[in-house]
C-alpha positions as CSV (number, residue, x, y, z in Angstrom):
1,M,-87.6,-109.6,-46.6
2,P,-84.8,-111.7,-46.6
3,V,-83.1,-111.8,-43.1
4,V,-79.4,-111.2,-42.9
5,A,-77.5,-113.2,-40.4
6,V,-74.7,-111.3,-38.7
7,T,-71.9,-113.3,-37.3
8,G,-69.9,-112.4,-34.2
9,S,-66.8,-111.2,-36.1
10,E,-68.9,-109.0,-38.4
11,T,-70.1,-107.5,-35.1
12,A,-66.9,-106.9,-33.8
13,L,-65.8,-105.3,-36.9
14,L,-68.8,-102.8,-36.9
15,I,-68.0,-101.9,-33.4
16,M,-64.3,-101.2,-34.3
17,A,-65.4,-99.1,-37.1
18,A,-67.6,-97.1,-35.1
19,F,-65.0,-96.7,-32.4
20,W,-62.2,-95.7,-35.0
21,A,-64.9,-93.1,-36.3
22,V,-65.4,-91.8,-33.1
23,L,-61.7,-91.6,-32.3
24,V,-61.1,-89.7,-35.7
25,V,-63.7,-87.1,-34.8
26,V,-62.5,-86.6,-31.4
27,L,-58.9,-86.3,-32.7
28,C,-60.2,-83.8,-35.4
29,V,-61.9,-81.6,-32.4
30,V,-58.6,-81.6,-30.7
31,L,-56.5,-80.7,-33.6
32,I,-58.9,-77.8,-34.5
33,G,-58.6,-76.6,-30.8
34,S,-54.8,-76.8,-31.0
35,Y,-54.7,-74.9,-34.2
36,N,-56.9,-72.1,-32.5
37,V,-54.6,-72.1,-29.6
38,L,-51.5,-71.7,-31.7
39,T,-53.3,-69.1,-34.0
40,S,-54.2,-67.0,-30.9
41,T,-50.6,-67.5,-29.4
42,K,-49.2,-66.3,-32.7
43,V,-51.3,-63.1,-32.7
44,T,-50.4,-62.4,-29.0
45,I,-46.8,-62.9,-29.9
46,D,-47.0,-60.6,-32.8
47,T,-48.8,-58.0,-30.7
48,M,-46.3,-58.0,-28.0
49,R,-43.4,-57.7,-30.7
50,E,-45.3,-54.7,-32.3
51,E,-45.4,-52.9,-28.8
52,T,-42.1,-54.0,-27.4
53,V,-39.8,-53.0,-30.2
54,P,-40.7,-49.5,-30.1
55,L,-40.8,-49.2,-26.5
56,L,-37.2,-50.9,-26.4
57,R,-36.1,-48.1,-29.0
58,E,-37.5,-45.5,-26.9
59,I,-35.6,-46.9,-23.9
60,K,-32.5,-47.1,-26.0
61,T,-32.7,-43.4,-26.6
62,T,-33.6,-42.5,-23.3
63,V,-30.5,-44.4,-22.0
64,E,-28.2,-42.6,-24.6
65,K,-29.4,-39.3,-23.4
66,T,-29.0,-40.1,-19.8
67,N,-25.5,-41.0,-20.5
68,A,-24.9,-37.7,-22.4
69,E,-26.3,-35.6,-19.4
70,I,-24.0,-37.8,-17.0
71,D,-21.1,-36.8,-19.2
72,R,-22.0,-33.1,-18.9
73,V,-22.6,-33.4,-15.2
74,D,-18.9,-35.2,-14.9
75,T,-17.6,-32.3,-16.9
76,V,-19.3,-29.7,-14.6
77,L,-18.3,-31.5,-11.3
78,A,-14.7,-31.3,-12.8
79,S,-15.0,-27.9,-13.5
80,A,-16.4,-27.2,-9.9
81,G,-13.6,-29.0,-8.5
82,S,-11.0,-27.1,-10.2
83,V,-12.9,-23.9,-9.2
84,M,-13.0,-25.0,-5.8
85,G,-9.0,-25.7,-5.8
86,R,-8.5,-22.1,-6.9
87,V,-11.0,-20.6,-4.3
88,E,-9.1,-22.6,-1.6
89,R,-5.6,-21.3,-2.9
90,I,-7.0,-17.6,-3.2
91,S,-8.3,-17.9,0.4
92,G,-5.2,-19.2,1.7
93,L,-3.2,-16.4,0.0
94,V,-5.6,-13.7,1.4
95,E,-5.4,-15.3,4.7
96,E,-1.5,-15.0,4.6
97,V,-1.7,-11.7,3.3
98,A,-4.1,-10.3,5.6
99,S,-3.0,-12.3,8.8
100,G,0.4,-10.9,8.9
101,P,-0.5,-6.9,8.8
102,L,-3.7,-7.8,11.3
103,V,-1.4,-9.5,13.7
104,K,0.9,-6.6,13.5
105,L,-1.9,-4.0,13.8
106,I,-3.4,-5.8,16.9
107,S,0.2,-6.0,18.4
108,V,0.7,-2.4,18.0
109,G,-2.9,-1.5,19.4
110,A,-2.1,-3.8,22.6
111,G,1.2,-2.2,23.0
112,L,-0.5,1.5,22.6
113,R,-3.2,0.6,24.9
114,K,-0.4,-0.5,27.6
115,A,1.4,2.4,26.9
116,V,-1.8,4.8,27.3
117,S,-2.6,2.7,30.4
118,K,0.8,3.5,31.8
119,V,0.6,7.0,31.0
120,T,-2.7,7.5,32.3
121,G,-1.9,5.4,35.3
122,N,-4.8,2.9,35.0
């Protein structure tokens, strides 16, 4: 068998080639890992979008219904305020109508009591 003599530069080239081969393998592993991370991230984002969009639609519907109910409550409160104003006016009228005759009736009663007490001597 013939002996092959390897020079220093050939040895350096072999070491560099081995280093580059290892570097390429490591970079391939890193790229595959990055690809897997990006794929799982995409799946997670798609899943969140599928769950979030219907939820946002439901929230929008709920807010619209709540706004409609608030409008109804505003209408009811306005009507109640109107009714309260009418009740206050009516109670004022009743007070005016009743207080005049009641004062007169009480005055007459007090006068009769004094007259009776003078007549009876008490």
